[in-house]
C-alpha angles and dihedrals in degrees: 000000000000117000120213112226137157117239117215113208115228112253127219119295106279099197108098119234119242094259090049091050091049091048091050091049091049091051090053092049092048092050091047092049091048092051094046093044101044111011116021134036132176116241131185123213106227102174143042099243095106098044128172096013089054123018132206105271097030114138113210137193108216129198108235095184105053094082098027113118113253117252133213131281092094093303090294089151090061090056093051098036112030115233132191141164123266113272134201108268095030117136106224140186113220142172115266136173099244119033094023093229131035133182121213141143121265112235103157126052127194109293095018121135108226131190136154121217119183089343092306115125113226119193120189090343097310127101113237120239103230115179091167098064127102128192106204117187116289139151115274113273119179093192093054096048100037115046139215090030123213094220137034101256106147123068090205091069115104108242093219090052090049090057093046092046092056090051095054098042116110125181093341096312132098111237110215110228123229116287093013134104137207112225135184138180120248090233090071100185093049106039128103102206142131090325089066109029108017145247130337117239115229093240090056092063107095110163151003123225115248110178143349104243096180138000126202114204104247129169119254122215093208104038113099089207093059095096093059089044092054093055093061114110099018088118123080100250120114091225091054091049092050090050090050092052101054145003096243094180091063096057112116091006111154114236118230 
């Protein structure tokens, strides 16, 4: 008796040869080096000024090309690596004197009229809606909560910035000059930002955070929940120790 069956022809050999494996590995290395050199860069959050958007111990991948000026060759680089201007609400990484890099949120664009009344940020006459801000406990500070101030009341203010600030203040609002940006931390009571040391030049802005790729659990000096956080893992269980080591729920969280 003849049995009907379907014959499956053997395909090509699927195991790569040694040269193919080496070539594939080299391609991967080249792509990784390209991304790390020109597009992405790891960045660690060291302070509490952006809580709770970004926490102490968060490791970020930042996009170094999104704000980079386009080059020549018919703007081919813009087609390959998308580029756009800085917008209000963007979190940006920028060059600073000390430390060499800072990360803050852009609130004032060139030409904007900025003032702060009772800790509310007012831009061009309208109060911003800011769901991302926190106001953790701090001593009263009229300069911090009402800006620009009429008198020099805070020793943390840079004297050169104080003089510049007075020269660009009109009718109680600071007018942001061309090619400069006003930035603040989301942790408003514990952030040294444009209120204290001045504006950020456009050419100092180098990147925008993309994603949190890891987050070590680190204590915060300003977060009222830090004490409970610190107690995690003091038991003997492996789950408790893992929870004490990292904030697993923040891994691959998109930053915005």
